[in-house]
N, C-alpha and C positions, 0 to 999 in steps of 0.2 A: 646586438640587434637580434641574432639568431637565438640566443639564450633567452631573451625576453619572449620571442615568439613561441619558443618551445614550452616554457613556463605557462603562458597564456593558453596554449592548446591543451596542456595537461590539466589545468584548472577547469577549463570549460567542459573537458570531457568528464571529469569528476561529477561535476554539478548536472550533467545531462542524464546521468544513470539513474535517476528516480523515477519510480513508477507513477503514472498519473492516474489517480483514483477518482478523478472527477473533482470539480471545484466545489467548495462549501458554500451553501446558500441557504436562507431560511425556508424551511419547508411548512412547518405547522407551528403558529404562535411563535415561540422563542426557539423551538428546536431547529437546529441546522442539520442538513443532510447533503449527500453528494448529488450532484446534477445527474450523473448516470444511474441513480437509483430513484429518481422522482417518481416512477411508477409504482414503487413499493408503497409509498406514502398514500396512495389512494385507497388502499385497503386497511390503513392504520399501521401499528407497529407490530402486530402479532406475528407476521411472517418470519421476522428475525428474532423477535423476543419471546421465543417459546410459548406463544398463544396469549401473552399478555405483555403490555408495555412495561410492566414493572419487573419483569424478569431480565436477566442478562442475555445478550445475544451469544449464540454458540458457533462454533465452527460448522456444526451440521447445517446451519442456515446458509452460511457462504457456499458450501459445496452443493446444497441444493440447487443454487442458481449458476455458480461459476464452474462447478465440477471439481474433480479432485486437482490438488495443487500441481501435479505433473501435467495436466491438461491445460493449464492457463499459460497463454503465449507471453513471453518476455522478449522484447527487442534486444537481443544480445549485443547488438552493435552499439548500444548506448550504455553499456556497463563500463565502469571505470576500469575493471579488469575482468577477465572471465571467471575468476574465483568469487566475484560479487554478486553472482546470479542468486537472487533471494529465494528462488524456489528449488535450488539445489545446493542448499547450504552444507558445508563440511561439518558445521558444529551440530546442526539439527537433522541432518539427513532426511530432509523433506518432512520433518515431523513437528516443525514449529506451529504453534497456533496461528491462524489466520489474524487473529486480533493482537498477536505480538507486534504486527507492522502496520496493520490497517485499522482504522477508526472511522466510523460513519458520522459521528456527530461532532468531531473536532480534529484540528491537525494533530499528527503524531509522528515522531521520528521512529522509523523502523527499529526493532530491537538490535539489529546489526550495527546501528549507529552508535550504540553505547561504547564500543571499541573502535570500529571503523568508521569514525567521525567523517572523513572525506569522501566516502563512498556513496552515502545516501543523504538525502535532505528530508526535512519534515514535509509531509504530504497531507 
């Protein structure tokens, strides 16, 4: 009984460590976007896509609204283990692209999940 409870708690903790980037919903036509970015779509796609919706989004667009990676709060109590902090990566030393983990228009598993499959889920 105790072993089952412990395993259940560990598994539950692992799956609560994912960041919530807002739910995906239809924004314009067939384009999906995050609920926490609805205000961006009022001005079109130019804010994130370098002045044209046909260009790729860049980290600079993320930083413009969200600030530097070190200023973005992460609820560390929800991490599977302290080393799972996505903005203090041992591998990337806070240098990973925002787009390596986050996607505006589709669900995406963070780059860390390629090896650390139980730490993060698709968001």
